[in-house]
N, C-alpha and C positions, 0 to 999 in steps of 0.2 A: 820263533819263526814269524809270527804275525807282526812283530816289530820290524823285521827285515822287509817283509812285503809292504807294510805301511810306508816305510822309508822309500822304497823303490817307487811306489805309486806317487808319492809327493814329488820326488825328483823328476819323474817322467812327466807329471802334470805341469811342472814349472819349466822344464827345459824346452819343451815344444813351443809354448806360447812366447817364451823369451826369444827363441830363434825366429819365429814369425815376425815379431815386432822389430827385429833388427834387419829384416830384409829391405831392399830398396823400395822406395815409395810406389813405383809402378807395379811391382810384384805384390805389395800389400793391397793395393787397389784391386788388382786382379783376384786375389784371394778373397777380398771382401765381397766382390761380385759373386764369386762361387758360393760363399757363405750365404749371401742373400737369397740366391735362387734355389739353393739346396736345403737350407735350414729355416729361413724366415718365410719365404713364399709358401712352402708347404703348410704352414700354420693357417693360412687363409683358406686352404682347400682340404683341411684335415679329415673331412668326412669322406674323402675319395681315397681309394686303395693306392693309386699311383703316388699321391702326396705322402701317404703313410710310409710306403716303401722307400721313396726318395729320402725322406727324413731319417729313417732307420739306417739306410746305407750310408748317409752322410755321417751320422753319429759313429757307426762302426768304423768307418774310414779314418775319422779323426782319432778314435781310440787306438787303432792299429798304428797310425803315424806317431802317436805319443809313445807307444811301446817300442817302435822302431828307433825313435830318437833316443830312448833310454839305452837300447842295446848297441846301436851302431853309430849314434851321434846324429847331428843335424846335417846330413849330407844328401847327395843326389839319390840315394837309395829310397828316400822318402817318396819318390814317384810311385813306388810299388803300393803305397798306401791307398791309391785310388783304383786298385785292381777290381774292386767290387763294382766300380762304375761300368765295367764292361757288361756284366749281366743286367745291371740297371738299365743301360741303354737299350739292350735287346728287349727287356720287359716293356719299357716305355714305347719302343717302336711298335711292339705288338698291340699296345693299347691305344695308340694315338688315333687310329681310324675312327673310334667312337667319340672323339672329341675334336670338333672342327677348329681350325686355326683361328677363325674369327672370334671365337669365344675366349674369354680370359683364361679359362682353365686349359683349353687346347693350346693357346699361345704359350702359356707357362711350360707345358710339357715340351713343346718344341724348343723353347729357349734353354731349358735344362739340358736337353739332348745336344744342342749345338755347343753350348759352353762346356759341358762335361766332355764331349768328344774332343774339343780343342785342348782341354786340359790333359786328356789322355795322350795326345800327341806330344805335348811338352814333357809329360811324365815319362813317356817311353824313351824320349831322347835322353832325359836325365839318367834313367836306368842304364841305357846303353853306355853312357859316359862313365857311370860308376863301374860297370863290368869291365870297361877298357882301362880302368885304373884311376879314374878321377874320384878319389875317396876322401878328399879333404872336406872339412866342415865348410858349409856354405857361408855361415856366419859364426862368430865366436859366441858360444852360449855358455 
């Protein structure tokens, strides 16, 4: 059984990044920006709870999308992978008042909220398209 699980994990780990790397350049740039603000920038603020939560949610979301890719393929349902960003946005909204926008940390919180909210709009549309029958692989992985 552990051999099967190990094989599944390796396949899932490989399929998702292969799909991401085959996306059109503008999409890869957008994903790179999201990676930067959700996974790299929190490292500069790691002593703060909001940064810790943002980084954790990002890691969980990527793991969820890897699992989804393994189960359903690299298709529009991957938009569900950012579902945890909804409570993240609510959490950051509730914490933002203590961090003025003129300070780097407060500016970062607002940037994360803005970009993640925009990503959720795109993700929502992708999921709607999937539910309506657009279930083809986005790229050949």
